[in-house]
C-alpha positions in Angstrom: -44.5 15.4 8.0 -41.1 14.1 6.8 -38.4 13.1 9.3 -34.8 13.9 8.6 -32.4 11.1 9.7 -28.7 11.9 9.9 -26.1 9.4 9.1 -23.1 9.7 11.5 -21.3 6.6 10.4 -19.4 8.5 7.7 -18.3 11.2 10.1 -17.0 9.0 12.9 -13.2 9.1 13.6 -11.4 6.0 14.5 -9.4 6.0 17.7 -6.9 3.2 16.7 -3.4 4.3 16.6 -1.4 4.6 13.5 1.3 2.0 13.2 2.8 3.0 9.8 5.8 4.6 11.3 6.7 1.7 13.5 8.3 -0.5 10.7 10.8 2.4 10.0 11.4 2.9 13.6 11.9 -0.6 14.2 14.5 -1.0 11.2 16.3 1.9 12.5 16.7 0.6 15.9 17.7 -2.8 14.5 20.3 -1.3 12.2 21.7 0.7 15.2 21.9 -2.6 17.3 23.7 -4.4 14.4 26.2 -1.6 14.3 26.8 -1.7 18.2 27.1 -5.5 18.3 30.5 -5.7 16.6 32.2 -3.5 19.2 33.2 -5.0 22.4 32.5 -1.8 24.5 29.0 -1.1 23.1 27.7 -4.8 22.9 25.6 -4.6 25.9 23.8 -1.7 24.4 23.2 -3.6 21.4 21.1 -6.0 23.4 19.1 -3.1 24.7 18.5 -1.8 21.2 17.6 -5.3 19.8 15.0 -5.7 22.8 13.3 -2.5 21.6 13.4 -3.4 17.9 12.0 -7.0 18.3 8.4 -5.9 19.6 8.3 -2.9 17.3 9.0 -5.3 14.3 6.3 -7.6 15.5 3.8 -4.9 15.9 4.6 -3.4 12.5 4.0 -6.7 10.9 0.3 -6.3 11.5 0.2 -3.5 8.9 0.5 -4.6 5.2 2.5 -1.6 4.0 5.1 -1.8 6.8 5.3 -5.7 7.0 8.6 -5.9 5.1 10.4 -3.3 7.2 9.1 -5.3 10.3 10.5 -8.6 9.0 13.7 -7.0 8.2 13.9 -5.4 11.6 13.2 -8.9 13.3 16.0 -10.5 11.4 18.5 -7.7 12.0 17.8 -7.7 15.7 18.3 -11.4 15.9 21.5 -11.2 14.0 22.6 -8.3 16.3 21.9 -10.4 19.4 24.0 -13.3 18.1 26.7 -11.1 17.0 26.9 -9.3 20.3 26.9 -12.6 22.1 29.9 -13.8 19.9 31.7 -10.5 20.4 31.5 -10.8 24.1 32.4 -14.4 24.4 35.2 -14.6 21.9 37.0 -11.2 22.3 
């Protein structure tokens, strides 16, 4: 009598989260942070947006397709922090 063996490896679903949209989200928040950093009144909000954009950019660097957006988000967030600090100190 022949035994039937089922292969469930092809039908298993992965439970890992999809990190592809994080690169675009990080870049969008970093652009918002950069825009807020040049105004005196909204500079404190630029810090908040940059703090959100930095970890999202680092996480998105783990995925090859969103690595460029993650790098750009990290650079823009750091520039926004510097610009917000300069705005608050010199104005």
